[in-house]
C-alpha positions in Angstrom: 131.8 -57.8 18.7 131.5 -55.5 21.7 131.6 -52.5 19.4 128.7 -53.9 17.3 126.6 -54.5 20.3 127.2 -51.0 21.5 126.1 -49.6 18.2 123.0 -51.8 18.3 122.1 -50.7 21.8 122.6 -47.0 20.9 120.3 -47.4 17.8 117.6 -49.0 20.0 117.9 -46.2 22.6 117.5 -43.6 19.8 114.6 -45.5 18.3 112.9 -45.7 21.8 113.4 -41.9 22.3 112.0 -41.2 18.8 108.9 -43.4 19.2 108.2 -42.6 22.9 109.3 -39.1 23.7 107.1 -38.7 26.8 108.4 -41.7 28.8 111.9 -41.0 27.7 111.6 -37.4 29.0 110.4 -38.7 32.3 113.4 -41.1 32.5 115.8 -38.3 31.7 114.1 -36.0 34.3 114.4 -38.7 36.9 118.1 -39.2 36.2 118.7 -35.5 36.3 116.8 -35.2 39.6 118.8 -38.0 41.0 122.1 -36.4 40.0 121.0 -33.1 41.4 120.0 -34.8 44.7 123.5 -36.4 45.0 125.3 -33.1 44.5 122.9 -31.4 46.9 123.6 -34.0 49.6 127.3 -33.6 49.0 127.0 -29.9 49.5 125.0 -30.5 52.8 127.6 -32.9 54.0 130.5 -30.5 53.4 128.5 -27.6 54.9 127.9 -29.6 58.0 131.5 -30.7 58.1 132.7 -27.1 58.0 130.3 -26.0 60.7 
């Protein structure tokens, strides 16, 4: 049952991206920016730790 739900969710995500590429791109950009910010902050932390 969990596998079927996973496939349905994946199909809905693909459908959403196909029908609304603009907002989907904004979401992906936001996620990417968030991940980059996390790694940037980790770098700053270790840089300050080494100083």
